[in-house]
C-alpha distance (Angstrom), angle and dihedral (degrees) to the residues before:
residue distance angle dihedral
S1 . . .
A2 3.79 . .
V3 3.82 129.0 .
N4 3.78 113.2 -152.3
R5 3.83 130.6 -175.4
T6 3.79 119.6 -145.2
S7 3.82 113.6 -138.8
N8 3.81 116.7 -123.7
S9 3.82 91.2 -136.5
S10 3.82 98.4 55.1
S11 3.76 143.6 -0.7
Q12 3.79 91.5 -100.9
I13 3.79 112.7 130.9
V14 3.77 115.0 -136.4
T15 3.79 114.7 -162.8
D16 3.81 109.4 -137.3
R17 3.75 100.8 171.5
Q18 3.81 140.3 2.8
T19 3.75 126.1 -170.6
S20 3.80 142.7 150.8
T21 3.75 130.1 -125.9
Y22 3.80 139.8 173.9
N23 3.82 91.2 -148.7
N24 3.79 128.9 86.3
T25 3.83 93.9 -125.5
L26 3.81 133.3 57.0
T27 3.80 127.9 -174.8
V28 3.80 118.0 -148.6
T29 3.83 116.8 -165.6
G30 3.76 137.1 -179.4
R31 3.80 95.0 45.2
T32 3.81 126.0 137.5
S33 3.78 125.5 -134.9
G34 3.77 121.4 -74.3
V35 3.80 143.3 90.4
F36 3.82 113.2 -50.9
T37 3.84 130.0 -164.0
C38 3.78 114.1 -149.5
N39 3.85 113.7 -159.4
V40 3.80 116.3 -169.8
T41 3.83 120.2 -172.7
T42 3.79 121.0 -172.5
T43 3.79 120.2 -150.3
C44 3.79 129.8 -171.3
T45 3.82 126.3 -154.6
P46 3.86 117.9 -152.2
V47 3.77 113.2 -115.4
C48 3.84 124.0 -162.0
G49 3.77 95.6 -14.4
G50 3.79 95.1 -42.9
F51 3.78 124.4 146.5
T52 3.82 124.6 -95.2
R53 3.79 117.4 -128.8
N54 3.77 121.9 -141.7
P55 3.87 114.2 -97.2
R56 3.79 114.1 -93.1
F57 3.81 118.9 -140.2
I58 3.86 123.7 -156.3
A59 3.83 124.8 179.9
S60 3.81 129.0 -172.8
F61 3.78 136.8 170.1
L62 3.82 126.1 -130.9
N63 3.80 125.8 -170.8
V64 3.81 107.3 -150.9
S65 3.83 119.0 -169.4
D66 3.79 130.7 -167.7
A67 3.80 121.4 -104.5
P68 3.80 113.1 -95.6
S69 3.77 117.8 -107.0
A70 3.81 117.8 -104.2
P71 3.82 119.3 -76.6
N72 3.81 114.7 -95.1
N73 3.81 136.8 -132.5
V74 3.79 98.1 15.5
T75 3.83 111.1 -168.4
V76 3.79 128.9 -178.3
V77 3.81 121.6 -159.4
Q78 3.79 125.4 -175.8
S79 3.81 101.8 -126.4
V80 3.83 99.8 177.0
P81 3.82 129.5 2.4
T82 3.83 94.3 -82.6
S83 3.82 103.3 21.6
V84 3.79 134.6 74.1
S85 3.78 132.8 -162.0
V86 3.82 114.5 -138.5
N87 3.81 119.4 -158.1
W88 3.80 132.8 176.9
T89 3.80 143.1 157.9
A90 3.79 126.2 -111.8
P91 3.84 122.2 -92.9
T92 3.79 114.4 -89.6
S93 3.80 98.2 -148.8
G94 3.78 143.3 24.7
G95 3.77 128.4 48.9
P96 3.80 127.6 -25.9
V97 3.82 121.1 -70.2
T98 3.80 118.7 -121.4
R99 3.83 96.8 -179.2
Y100 3.79 144.1 -30.1
D101 3.81 123.4 -109.9
I102 3.82 120.7 -155.6
Y103 3.81 125.7 -153.6
F104 3.79 135.0 166.1
V105 3.80 137.8 -162.0
S106 3.82 123.2 -148.0
N107 3.80 125.7 -178.8
G108 3.79 88.4 -7.3
V109 3.80 93.2 -59.8
P110 3.83 113.0 119.7
S111 3.76 118.6 -140.3
T112 3.74 127.2 -135.1
R113 3.78 115.0 -109.6
E114 3.80 106.0 -55.3
G115 3.75 94.8 -162.0
S116 3.78 149.5 -43.0
T117 3.77 130.9 -124.5
N118 3.78 141.4 174.5
S119 3.80 92.0 -145.1
T120 3.81 128.7 73.7
S121 3.80 97.4 -109.9
F122 3.78 137.2 62.5
V123 3.83 136.6 176.4
L124 3.81 120.4 -135.1
T125 3.79 118.2 -162.1
C126 3.81 141.5 -171.0
F127 3.79 95.7 45.0
Q128 3.80 121.5 155.8
V129 3.79 124.5 -121.1
G130 3.81 114.6 -113.4
V131 3.81 95.6 20.0
E132 3.80 120.9 118.7
Y133 3.80 114.1 -125.1
T134 3.80 129.1 -171.2
I135 3.80 109.8 -157.1
S136 3.81 119.5 -159.6
V137 3.80 128.5 -163.0
I138 3.82 118.3 -164.5
A139 3.79 124.8 -170.5
M140 3.80 109.9 -141.0
G141 3.79 116.0 -144.8
M142 3.78 129.3 -162.5
Y143 3.80 90.3 -86.1
L144 3.79 109.3 -4.7
P145 3.82 135.6 42.6
S146 3.78 125.0 -127.2
K147 3.75 124.8 -118.3
S148 3.79 111.7 -84.5
A149 3.80 122.7 -96.7
N150 3.80 108.6 -145.0
K151 3.78 137.8 -160.7
T152 3.81 127.5 -179.0
L153 3.80 126.3 -153.1
I154 3.79 142.6 159.5
L155 3.79 116.2 -141.2
K156 3.80 110.7 -121.9
P157 3.82 120.3 -144.8
E158 3.80 112.8 -100.7
P159 3.83 112.3 176.3
T160 3.80 114.6 -141.3
G161 3.79 132.9 -166.9
L162 3.81 93.0 38.7
K163 3.81 108.4 179.3
A164 3.80 144.3 145.0
I165 3.80 112.5 -107.4
N166 3.81 99.5 177.8
K167 3.79 136.3 20.5
T168 3.78 133.8 -172.9
F169 3.80 130.4 171.1
T170 3.83 91.5 -85.7
T171 3.84 106.3 18.1
I172 3.81 140.2 58.4
T173 3.80 122.0 -165.3
I174 3.80 113.9 -154.1
T175 3.79 132.9 -174.2
W176 3.81 139.0 178.8
Q177 3.78 139.9 -175.9
P178 3.82 109.1 -71.6
L179 3.80 116.2 -122.9
N180 3.78 127.5 -136.7
G181 3.76 107.1 -127.0
V182 3.76 146.5 105.5
N183 3.82 122.9 -76.7
I184 3.80 98.3 -18.0
T185 3.82 116.6 179.6
Y186 3.80 119.4 -168.6
Q187 3.79 119.4 -147.8
V188 3.81 114.4 -155.6
N189 3.81 114.5 -160.8
Y190 3.83 127.0 -168.6
T191 3.82 133.8 151.5
N192 3.83 91.9 -10.1
K193 3.79 91.5 -52.3
V194 3.81 127.1 116.9
L195 3.80 133.1 -152.9
N196 3.82 122.1 -172.9
R197 3.78 115.5 -153.6
T198 3.79 138.1 164.0
M199 3.80 97.7 -159.5
T200 3.77 141.2 41.2
P201 3.06 142.3 -91.0
V202 3.81 104.7 53.9
V203 3.82 125.3 -167.1
I204 3.82 114.8 -146.8
T205 3.80 111.9 -157.9
G206 3.81 139.1 -175.5
L207 3.81 95.4 51.7
Q208 3.80 130.1 145.8
P209 3.82 122.1 -107.5
R210 3.84 119.7 -99.7
K211 3.79 93.2 1.9
N212 3.80 129.5 136.8
Y213 3.80 119.0 -120.5
T214 3.80 136.1 -172.6
I215 3.80 110.3 -145.0
S216 3.80 123.0 -173.3
V217 3.80 129.4 -169.8
T218 3.81 121.9 -159.6
G219 3.79 125.2 -174.7
Y220 3.81 117.7 -140.8
I221 3.80 129.8 -161.9
T222 3.80 131.4 166.3
A223 3.81 90.3 -88.2
G224 3.81 91.5 56.4
P225 3.81 141.8 -91.3
G226 3.77 128.9 -38.2
T227 3.79 125.4 -137.3
P228 3.84 113.0 -63.3
Q229 3.80 116.0 -115.0
Q230 3.82 117.1 -147.4
L231 3.79 134.1 -150.8
Q232 3.81 127.1 -167.4
T233 3.80 110.5 -153.6
S234 3.81 142.6 133.9
T235 3.77 141.4 -139.5
A236 3.79 120.4 -101.7
D237 3.80 119.5 -71.0
I238 3.79 125.9 -140.2
P239 3.82 103.4 -83.6
S240 3.80 117.9 -113.8
V241 3.78 118.7 -113.4
T242 3.80 110.7 -116.6
G243 3.79 136.6 -169.8
V244 3.83 94.7 46.0
M245 3.82 111.3 176.0
V246 3.81 131.2 173.0
S247 3.82 125.6 -156.2
A248 3.81 126.2 -179.6
I249 3.78 119.1 -118.1
N250 3.80 96.8 179.6
T251 3.82 137.8 -32.5
T252 3.82 92.5 -66.1
S253 3.82 104.7 28.5
V254 3.80 136.9 61.5
R255 3.78 136.3 177.8
V256 3.81 116.3 -128.3
S257 3.84 117.4 -161.5
W258 3.82 132.9 -176.9
R259 3.79 144.0 166.9
S260 3.78 119.9 -93.2
V261 3.79 117.6 -108.9
L262 3.79 128.1 -123.4
L263 3.78 116.4 -135.6
P264 3.82 135.0 -164.6
P265 3.80 113.1 -103.2
D266 3.82 94.2 -101.0
G267 3.83 93.2 62.0
N268 3.80 128.8 79.1
L269 3.81 119.2 -154.0
T270 3.83 109.1 -135.5
G271 3.82 99.1 176.2
Y272 3.79 147.9 -67.0
T273 3.79 130.3 -81.1
V274 3.80 121.6 -151.4
Y275 3.80 113.8 -154.1
Y276 3.80 121.8 -165.6
Y277 3.79 139.8 167.1
S278 3.78 139.1 174.0
L279 3.77 117.2 -95.9
L280 3.81 88.7 -157.3
K281 3.80 92.2 65.3
P282 3.82 106.4 66.8
S283 3.79 92.9 173.7
M284 3.81 90.4 62.7
I285 3.82 90.8 50.5
Q286 3.81 92.0 50.3
L287 3.78 90.7 50.0
G288 3.79 90.8 49.1
V289 3.79 92.0 -124.0
Y290 3.81 111.2 160.4
T291 3.75 132.4 171.8
N292 3.79 116.2 -136.7
Q293 3.75 141.0 -174.5
T294 3.82 127.5 -166.9
F295 3.79 129.0 -138.1
L296 3.78 134.1 -168.7
P297 3.82 120.8 -90.8
N298 3.80 94.3 -113.3
T299 3.81 93.5 57.9
T300 3.78 128.1 89.6
S301 3.83 98.4 -174.4
G302 3.80 140.5 35.3
V303 3.79 141.7 -178.9
I304 3.80 120.4 -114.8
K305 3.81 113.2 -158.2
N306 3.80 139.6 -175.6
L307 3.79 95.6 45.7
S308 3.82 120.7 156.8
P309 3.80 114.1 -100.8
N310 3.80 115.6 -112.7
D311 3.82 90.9 13.7
V312 3.81 125.3 129.0
Y313 3.82 118.4 -130.2
Q314 3.77 136.7 -168.0
F315 3.84 115.2 -145.4
S316 3.82 130.8 -164.4
V317 3.79 132.5 172.0
V318 3.81 127.1 -150.2
A319 3.80 132.0 -176.9
R320 3.81 121.9 -122.3
V321 3.79 113.2 -143.4
S322 3.79 132.1 -175.3
I323 3.82 113.4 -145.5
M324 3.79 119.9 -178.5
G325 3.81 89.0 -21.6
Q326 3.81 95.1 -50.5
L327 3.81 123.6 110.2
Y328 3.79 120.3 -128.1
S329 3.82 131.0 -179.9
G330 3.77 127.5 -151.0
A331 3.78 124.5 -120.2
């Protein structure tokens, strides 16, 4: 058989190599890109008085292109706690690209091909926090692959699903989605205070009633911290008294009733206060002048006396709560 290369400048055939084989395949190496003519001639040798057949000639053309150069500008961005987005730009030299193959190596163990794409981006999932990964992108040519373009990263811990699951007057219990990783420490920051924990949930204590707080949680591994996740929340407020009803006893007295309130365990109910004012005296309303009467914590009704006959009154009931020795009233 003979392997010939056709020159790009003319139709002249230049013989590069000629060889013989008894097989039906032949591998030719060390050639550059271009258009090749493969001429195959079969010959038969007479054996034991047999007949010799005429030689048979077969010609074919093969367009061989160079491998593309390696992809450029590979970047890897952690998109969610266990996934990364890989981006790159197309090769600037070599043969055409038919697709891109993506691989990665973790802990020295190469992966099989993770995927192929015709675009210049790909998302890899199911990674583990704290593990070093080397991601490789290979441009596949018509016949040959490019060299790999590599990028190494370590996934940082980024807690997700941060939320408050319980609130009292002085505590907030927070939780988040646990992360699979090695030696993750979570740093909880609030009001210039820091808690270090390895598990969730976390109870934050020593807070003030009905106050807003900004709580952040940052995951730490040996390679450094992840991105802090923040939560805006507040401690429990004094519960509103509901079910307020007023019934007349006589022209100057009424009975006010209400439902009892339920408090978190760190609050002590000390009683109820009934506020009332005349709707027929606008000046008193504008001045914010209210009359009030207090009742014991185990009561859910009380009598208000000495009202003006034929007057119209507005009544409201609030709970009085002692928290860490300080008295608070509901709204």
